[in-house]
Residue, then its C-alpha position, 0 to 999 in steps of 0.5 A: m296148318r294143323v288145327a286141334v278141336l277142343g269140344c266135340g259137341s253137336i256143332a263141332g261136326i259142322y265146323v270140322r266138315n266146313l273147314l275140311e270142305r273149304f280148306s282141305d288144301r291148307i288145314t289138317i285136323a290134328g286131333v280132338c279133345a273133349r271133357h268126355p273121352a267117349r264123346a271125343r273117341a266117337f267124334a274122332a271116329q267119325f273123321g277117320g280115326l283122328p288122334v284124341y288128346s287125353d286132356l287140354s294139357a296134352l293138346l296144348s303141349d303138342p308142338a305139331v298143333d298150330a291152332v286150337l278151334n275152341l268149341t266149348 
């Protein structure tokens, strides 16, 4: 399952690390989106350069995303 992360605040890193540790055989992080683009880019870099969606519409219209983890 490809999961996109919406919101890149302080709790997001904990969620993503836990998902990857526990479900790495079933879940891939498809990308991230945040209200503040610089925060999204920095967050994406922490996890190996994940794709960054420019806005919520871009995230939701990506057919490769199976689910959205809403951390707003």
